[in-house]
C-alpha positions in Angstrom: 0.0 0.0 0.0 1.3 3.5 -0.8 -0.1 7.1 -0.9 0.9 9.5 -3.7 0.0 13.3 -3.9 -0.4 15.4 -7.0 -1.0 19.2 -6.8 -2.2 20.8 -10.1 -4.4 23.5 -11.6 -7.4 23.0 -13.9 -11.1 23.2 -14.4 -13.9 21.5 -16.4 -13.7 17.9 -17.4 -10.2 16.6 -18.1 -8.6 13.3 -18.7 -5.2 12.9 -17.0 -2.3 10.3 -17.3 -0.3 10.3 -14.1 3.0 8.4 -14.0 4.1 6.5 -10.9 7.5 5.0 -10.0 8.4 1.8 -11.8 6.7 -1.3 -10.4 4.0 0.6 -8.4 1.1 0.4 -10.9 -0.2 -2.3 -13.2 -3.7 -3.4 -14.5 -4.2 -5.5 -11.3 -3.6 -2.5 -8.9 -6.5 -1.1 -6.9 -6.2 2.7 -7.1 -8.5 5.1 -5.0 -8.4 8.9 -5.3 -9.6 11.9 -3.3 -9.7 15.5 -4.6 -9.9 18.9 -2.9 -9.0 22.5 -3.5 -5.8 23.9 -2.1 -4.8 27.5 -1.3 -1.9 29.5 0.0 -2.4 31.3 3.3 -0.2 34.5 3.7 3.4 33.5 4.3 2.7 29.8 3.8 3.2 27.4 0.9 0.5 26.4 -1.5 -0.5 23.3 0.3 -3.6 24.1 2.5 -6.5 21.8 1.6 -10.0 23.1 1.9 -13.6 22.5 0.7 -14.5 25.5 -1.5 -17.6 26.4 -3.5 -16.5 24.5 -6.7 -17.7 20.9 -7.1 -14.7 18.6 -7.6 -14.7 14.9 -8.3 -12.6 12.1 -9.8 -15.1 10.4 -12.1 -13.1 7.4 -13.5 -9.7 5.9 -12.7 -7.9 3.0 -14.5 -4.4 1.6 -13.6 -2.3 0.9 -16.7 0.4 -1.7 -17.3 2.9 1.0 -18.2 2.9 2.4 -14.6 0.5 5.2 -15.2 -3.0 5.9 -13.9 -5.6 7.3 -16.3 -8.2 9.3 -14.5 -11.0 11.8 -15.3 -11.6 14.9 -13.1 -14.6 17.3 -13.1 -13.9 20.7 -11.5 -17.2 22.7 -11.8 -15.8 26.2 -12.0 -15.3 28.7 -14.9 -11.5 29.2 -14.4 -8.5 27.1 -13.2 -8.3 26.3 -9.5 -5.5 24.8 -7.6 -6.3 21.2 -6.5 -4.8 18.2 -4.8 -5.4 14.6 -5.7 -4.3 11.8 -3.3 -3.9 8.3 -4.7 -4.1 5.3 -2.5 -2.5 2.3 -4.4 -3.1 -1.3 -3.2 
């Protein structure tokens, strides 16, 4: 079992391909994901998770034999937002 974090920006519906270290992911892996918005409090790094007004979800997720995970996000907002996805790999 391992936990991986991805911080990114985006909005709308997007398909992503996220690479993992060699040997972590294959088609038999179980991969779970959470998503939330992140912000930067004054004088702090951009790493403070919070629940904002935008709807955010990971719609589909598929582990691939080449070590990547293909996943679809929906961020219901009209401009890019900072977000964090945490992957739990079993």
